[in-house]
Wavefront OBJ file of the C-alpha trace (Angstrom):
o trace
v 14.968 5.795 17.228
v 15.412 5.387 13.536
v 14.835 1.975 12.097
v 16.956 0.780 9.172
v 15.408 -1.522 6.735
v 17.496 -3.908 4.632
v 16.477 -4.714 1.063
v 16.586 -8.199 -0.123
v 18.331 -9.087 -3.453
v 15.054 -10.077 -5.065
v 14.402 -6.437 -6.026
v 11.308 -6.313 -3.827
v 11.424 -3.175 -1.773
v 9.258 -2.187 1.240
v 8.190 1.079 -0.561
v 6.635 -1.145 -3.302
v 4.590 -3.012 -0.681
v 3.425 0.275 0.832
v 2.401 1.589 -2.644
v 0.590 -1.679 -3.404
v -1.251 -1.627 -0.107
v -2.267 2.120 -0.615
v -3.612 1.083 -4.094
v -5.592 -1.798 -2.631
v -7.292 0.596 -0.280
v -8.150 2.896 -3.182
v -7.625 6.352 -1.403
v -10.170 9.002 -1.750
v -9.095 12.396 -3.125
v -10.855 14.042 -0.212
v -11.519 12.684 3.288
v -15.153 12.149 4.305
v -15.994 12.766 7.914
v -19.000 10.882 9.271
v -20.560 10.424 12.713
v -20.714 6.793 13.948
v -21.902 5.177 17.155
v -22.143 7.395 20.184
v -21.792 10.441 18.009
v -18.117 9.802 17.511
v -16.509 11.161 14.297
v -14.597 9.003 11.808
v -12.497 10.163 8.989
v -13.035 7.883 5.913
v -10.073 8.152 3.509
v -10.485 5.219 1.151
v -12.886 2.878 -0.583
v -12.004 0.171 1.956
v -12.703 2.507 4.878
v -16.160 3.349 3.402
v -16.813 -0.422 3.103
v -15.899 -0.849 6.727
v -18.509 1.787 7.707
v -21.167 0.104 5.649
v -20.312 -3.440 6.807
v -20.853 -2.162 10.467
v -24.004 -0.254 9.447
v -27.107 -1.433 11.457
v -29.207 -3.959 9.574
v -32.420 -2.045 10.564
v -31.113 1.030 8.634
v -30.063 -0.662 5.420
v -32.242 0.185 2.488
v -31.980 0.812 -1.261
v -29.518 3.708 -0.788
v -27.278 1.458 1.338
v -27.500 -1.276 -1.158
v -26.633 0.870 -4.198
v -23.764 2.505 -2.295
v -22.299 -0.920 -1.320
v -22.600 -1.972 -4.993
v -20.555 1.007 -6.130
v -17.934 0.529 -3.419
v -17.601 -3.189 -4.472
v -17.357 -2.104 -8.212
v -14.544 0.228 -7.196
v -12.692 -2.547 -5.363
v -12.972 -4.704 -8.452
v -11.757 -1.966 -10.742
v -15.030 -1.249 -12.527
v -15.500 2.291 -11.215
v -13.023 4.938 -9.891
v -12.294 5.821 -6.257
v -13.787 9.231 -7.050
v -17.161 7.615 -8.081
v -16.983 5.583 -4.941
v -16.261 8.776 -2.881
v -19.313 10.544 -4.387
v -21.642 7.544 -3.745
v -20.421 7.343 -0.179
v -20.929 11.127 0.418
v -24.489 10.784 -0.989
v -25.115 7.875 1.336
v -23.796 9.782 4.312
v -25.939 12.745 3.517
v -28.986 10.563 3.040
v -28.354 8.837 6.346
v -27.707 12.219 8.036
v -24.260 11.102 9.337
v -22.094 13.545 7.304
v -20.103 15.408 9.905
l 1 2 3 4 5 6 7 8 9 10 11 12 13 14 15 16 17 18 19 20 21 22 23 24 25 26 27 28 29 30 31 32 33 34 35 36 37 38 39 40 41 42 43 44 45 46 47 48 49 50 51 52 53 54 55 56 57 58 59 60 61 62 63 64 65 66 67 68 69 70 71 72 73 74 75 76 77 78 79 80 81 82 83 84 85 86 87 88 89 90 91 92 93 94 95 96 97 98 99 100 101
């Protein structure tokens, strides 16, 4: 079933919203696959996705590498560093934590 979307006369189109939402997530150029709880794999495709992984990271396993990675991710979300720099920091974190799948 195909859904037809009507556009309002304000000039605001759903495609604009989708593009804005994608930009807010800051997509990675390459997906990062990590192992999470119960050895399940998760594909991380954006800065926001990487932040979700780190927010859920066990407190007992948070150390200097975790802290510096979180700082880079937050800097990316505030526009201070690129999504690519955040990607590289997250990959380094995943390797350090031995969860890169």
